[in-house]
Structure formats: C-alpha cells, structure tokens
TINUDREN-303195 format. One line per 8 residues: number of its first residue (from 1); their letters; for each residue y negated, z negated, x negated of N, C-alpha, C. Coordinates in Angstrom, 2 decimals, padded with zeros to 5 digits. Last residue first. Example, Ala and Ser with C-alpha at 12.3 -4.5 7.8 and 13.67 -1.06 7.14 Angstrom:
2> SA> 002.25:-007.08:-012.85:001.06:-007.14:-013.67:-000.03:-007.87:-012.90 | 005.69:-007.80:-013.19:004.50:-007.80:-012.30:003.30:-007.80:-013.20
# end
This chain:
93> XXXXXXXX> -204.38:-152.36:-029.43:-202.92:-152.65:-029.44:-202.59:-153.74:-030.43 | -206.99:-151.72:-029.78:-206.70:-152.82:-028.86:-205.22:-153.17:-028.81 | -207.02:-149.60:-031.56:-207.79:-150.81:-031.90:-207.46:-151.99:-031.00 | -205.60:-147.59:-030.32:-205.04:-148.22:-031.53:-205.73:-149.53:-031.84 | -207.46:-146.92:-028.32:-206.16:-147.50:-027.95:-205.51:-148.20:-029.14 | -209.54:-145.81:-029.87:-209.77:-147.00:-029.06:-208.45:-147.69:-028.73 | -208.17:-143.57:-030.94:-208.76:-144.59:-031.81:-208.98:-145.89:-031.05 | -207.58:-142.18:-028.58:-206.50:-142.64:-029.45:-207.00:-143.74:-030.39
85> XXXXXXXX> -210.18:-141.63:-027.68:-209.25:-142.42:-026.85:-208.13:-142.99:-027.69 | -211.11:-140.03:-029.78:-211.76:-141.31:-029.52:-210.86:-142.21:-028.66 | -209.43:-137.79:-029.47:-209.40:-138.56:-030.72:-210.01:-139.94:-030.51 | -210.25:-136.97:-026.92:-208.86:-137.36:-027.16:-208.74:-138.21:-028.42 | -212.95:-136.34:-027.41:-212.59:-137.39:-026.46:-211.17:-137.88:-026.68 | -212.66:-134.22:-029.19:-213.31:-135.44:-029.66:-213.03:-136.60:-028.72 | -211.30:-132.33:-027.53:-210.67:-132.83:-028.77:-211.31:-134.13:-029.23 | -213.14:-131.86:-025.50:-211.81:-132.37:-025.17:-211.15:-132.99:-026.40
77> XXXXXXXX> -216.30:-133.18:-026.65:-215.39:-132.07:-026.37:-214.05:-132.68:-025.98 | -219.42:-134.22:-027.19:-218.24:-134.56:-026.39:-217.48:-133.28:-026.09 | -220.59:-134.28:-030.60:-220.64:-133.85:-029.21:-219.37:-134.31:-028.49 | -220.27:-135.40:-033.08:-221.58:-134.87:-032.75:-221.72:-134.40:-031.32 | -217.97:-136.69:-033.86:-218.01:-135.23:-033.94:-219.36:-134.61:-033.60 | -218.31:-139.49:-033.88:-217.40:-138.86:-034.84:-217.55:-137.35:-034.95 | -220.21:-140.05:-031.90:-220.41:-140.54:-033.27:-219.56:-139.74:-034.25 | -218.98:-138.89:-029.65:-220.25:-138.35:-030.15:-220.47:-138.76:-031.60
69> XXXXXXXX> -216.75:-140.56:-029.42:-216.57:-139.11:-029.57:-217.82:-138.47:-030.14 | -218.00:-143.00:-029.02:-217.23:-142.80:-030.25:-216.96:-141.33:-030.49 | -219.08:-142.48:-026.47:-219.98:-142.73:-027.60:-219.25:-142.54:-028.94 | -216.72:-142.24:-024.96:-217.64:-141.10:-025.07:-218.58:-141.27:-026.26 | -215.75:-144.84:-025.27:-214.95:-143.71:-025.74:-215.84:-142.48:-025.92 | -217.79:-146.27:-024.00:-217.46:-146.52:-025.42:-216.73:-145.33:-026.00 | -217.58:-145.31:-021.40:-218.78:-145.01:-022.17:-218.56:-145.24:-023.66 | -215.10:-146.45:-020.72:-215.25:-144.99:-020.76:-216.48:-144.59:-021.56
61> XXXXXXXX> -215.77:-149.21:-020.88:-214.70:-148.65:-021.71:-214.86:-147.14:-021.83 | -219.39:-149.49:-020.89:-218.08:-149.64:-020.26:-217.03:-149.04:-021.21 | -221.89:-151.00:-022.96:-221.10:-149.85:-022.54:-219.78:-150.27:-021.87 | -225.04:-152.31:-022.54:-223.64:-152.66:-022.76:-222.79:-151.53:-022.18 | -227.95:-150.99:-023.93:-227.05:-150.96:-022.79:-225.65:-151.35:-023.25 | -231.35:-151.08:-024.64:-230.02:-151.51:-025.08:-229.14:-151.60:-023.84 | -234.20:-149.21:-025.65:-233.33:-149.72:-024.59:-231.96:-150.05:-025.18 | -237.54:-149.13:-026.69:-236.14:-149.25:-027.09:-235.35:-149.80:-025.92
53> XXXXXXXX> -240.36:-147.05:-026.88:-239.56:-147.98:-026.10:-238.13:-147.96:-026.60 | -243.60:-146.48:-027.95:-242.19:-146.37:-028.30:-241.45:-147.44:-027.52 | -246.57:-144.62:-027.02:-245.71:-145.81:-027.09:-244.29:-145.45:-027.52 | -248.08:-142.30:-026.90:-248.77:-143.57:-027.01:-247.87:-144.80:-027.14 | -246.46:-140.05:-026.70:-247.66:-139.97:-027.54:-248.26:-141.34:-027.82 | -243.23:-141.61:-026.82:-244.22:-140.75:-026.18:-245.41:-140.69:-027.13 | -239.79:-142.14:-027.54:-241.18:-142.11:-027.98:-242.01:-141.18:-027.10 | -237.05:-144.25:-027.35:-237.79:-143.18:-026.69:-239.25:-143.27:-027.13
45> XXXXXXXX> -233.92:-145.15:-028.63:-235.37:-145.23:-028.80:-236.00:-144.01:-028.14 | -231.04:-147.07:-027.85:-231.76:-145.80:-027.81:-233.26:-146.05:-027.94 | -227.93:-148.36:-028.39:-229.35:-148.63:-028.60:-230.04:-147.27:-028.69 | -225.13:-149.54:-026.75:-225.84:-148.34:-027.18:-227.31:-148.71:-027.28 | -222.56:-151.83:-027.65:-223.86:-151.54:-027.05:-224.38:-150.22:-027.58 | -219.51:-153.25:-027.09:-220.17:-152.11:-027.72:-221.44:-151.83:-026.93 | -217.37:-155.96:-027.94:-218.34:-155.36:-027.05:-219.08:-154.27:-027.82 | -215.49:-156.19:-029.92:-215.19:-156.79:-028.62:-216.12:-156.22:-027.56
37> XXXXXXXX> -214.75:-153.38:-032.01:-215.70:-154.35:-031.47:-215.19:-154.92:-030.15 | -213.21:-151.33:-032.97:-212.66:-152.68:-033.04:-213.57:-153.75:-032.46 | -214.75:-149.01:-032.81:-213.57:-149.14:-031.96:-213.04:-150.57:-031.91 | -216.64:-149.16:-034.84:-217.05:-149.44:-033.46:-215.85:-149.68:-032.55 | -215.12:-148.25:-037.03:-215.61:-149.63:-037.00:-215.93:-150.02:-035.56 | -214.65:-145.61:-036.32:-213.51:-146.46:-036.67:-213.90:-147.93:-036.69 | -217.16:-144.51:-036.00:-216.38:-144.79:-034.80:-215.17:-145.68:-035.09 | -219.97:-145.46:-037.61:-218.57:-145.14:-037.87:-217.74:-145.51:-036.64
29> XXXXXXXX> -222.43:-146.38:-037.58:-222.30:-145.00:-037.16:-220.88:-144.51:-037.47 | -223.43:-149.69:-036.61:-222.57:-148.74:-037.33:-222.68:-147.35:-036.74 | -224.36:-152.92:-036.89:-224.88:-151.62:-036.49:-224.09:-150.60:-037.29 | -222.97:-155.99:-035.78:-222.99:-154.87:-036.73:-223.64:-153.66:-036.09 | -222.36:-159.34:-035.72:-223.21:-158.30:-035.15:-223.30:-157.19:-036.18 | -220.24:-161.95:-034.96:-220.47:-160.82:-035.85:-221.29:-159.79:-035.10 | -219.62:-165.38:-034.89:-220.29:-164.26:-034.24:-220.57:-163.19:-035.28 | -216.31:-166.50:-035.72:-217.75:-166.45:-035.93:-218.34:-165.28:-035.16
21> XXXXXXXX> -213.62:-166.25:-035.13:-214.14:-167.58:-035.47:-215.66:-167.64:-035.60 | -213.20:-163.62:-034.51:-212.41:-164.62:-033.77:-212.96:-166.03:-034.00 | -214.60:-162.12:-036.30:-215.24:-162.39:-035.01:-214.45:-163.37:-034.15 | -212.76:-161.69:-038.31:-213.86:-162.64:-038.56:-214.50:-163.06:-037.24 | -211.27:-159.69:-037.01:-210.65:-160.97:-037.38:-211.72:-162.04:-037.60 | -213.19:-157.67:-036.88:-212.64:-158.22:-035.62:-211.97:-159.57:-035.89 | -213.54:-157.12:-039.57:-214.66:-157.66:-038.81:-214.18:-158.28:-037.50 | -211.01:-156.07:-040.12:-211.44:-157.30:-040.78:-212.60:-157.94:-040.02
13> XXXXXXXX> -211.07:-153.71:-038.57:-210.04:-154.73:-038.35:-210.47:-156.07:-038.93 | -213.25:-152.35:-039.77:-213.28:-152.73:-038.36:-212.29:-153.83:-038.04 | -212.18:-151.95:-042.34:-213.41:-152.73:-042.18:-213.50:-153.23:-040.73 | -210.04:-150.28:-041.70:-209.78:-151.59:-042.31:-210.99:-152.51:-042.18 | -211.49:-148.06:-040.80:-210.60:-148.78:-039.88:-210.28:-150.17:-040.41 | -212.72:-147.34:-043.20:-213.55:-147.76:-042.06:-212.72:-148.51:-041.04 | -210.47:-146.55:-044.63:-211.22:-147.72:-045.10:-212.10:-148.24:-043.96 | -209.77:-144.30:-043.13:-208.83:-145.41:-043.23:-209.51:-146.68:-043.72
5> XXXXX> -212.10:-142.66:-043.43:-211.66:-143.13:-042.12:-210.72:-144.31:-042.20 | -214.03:-143.73:-046.33:-213.14:-142.84:-045.60:-212.74:-143.45:-044.27 | -217.54:-144.38:-046.87:-216.13:-144.77:-046.88:-215.32:-143.80:-046.04 | -220.36:-144.22:-047.08:-219.52:-143.32:-047.85:-218.06:-143.72:-047.91 | -221.11:-147.55:-046.55:-221.64:-146.21:-046.71:-220.67:-145.39:-047.55
# end
C-alpha cells in the first residue's frame, strides 16, 4: 500500500521469482505488480436486489494489457494502452 511505481515493479519481480518455486496468489490494483504475473484473472462482482454474483475470467494477453491500462489510468486510452504494453513487454523480457 502506498508504494511508488519502481517499488511496485520490484515487488512484481520478486513475486515472479518466488513463483518459480512456490504457488503465489495475489490480489493487486497495481499494474506494475500484475504485469509480472504468469497468469492474470479478472474478478468481477455483480449485484441485483436479491443476489450477488462473482465471476472470474482468465485474461488473454490483450485483455491483460487492457486491464493494466484501466488499473493505471482509470480508462482505456491510446496513452494508457501504450504504457500498459510497454510495462507488459518489460515484464516478459
């Protein structure tokens, strides 16, 4: 909580290293952490007057990039998509 982008990237890198030997499950709202995940899921909650439903979806590479754009800027714009693509590419290099 309350970490900078460079610290969040370091956290993501460390979690990815740990995941090479152990299972790691994280819930994050930091795109710098999410970028380093081996798999990325979207969890959504839907409420009606009488029920609450939760859905979980494994994201494709393009969906991951779009989700990271939303996480980091609040919406999908050309700039947020470009930044998310660069972040994703750095995480897999």
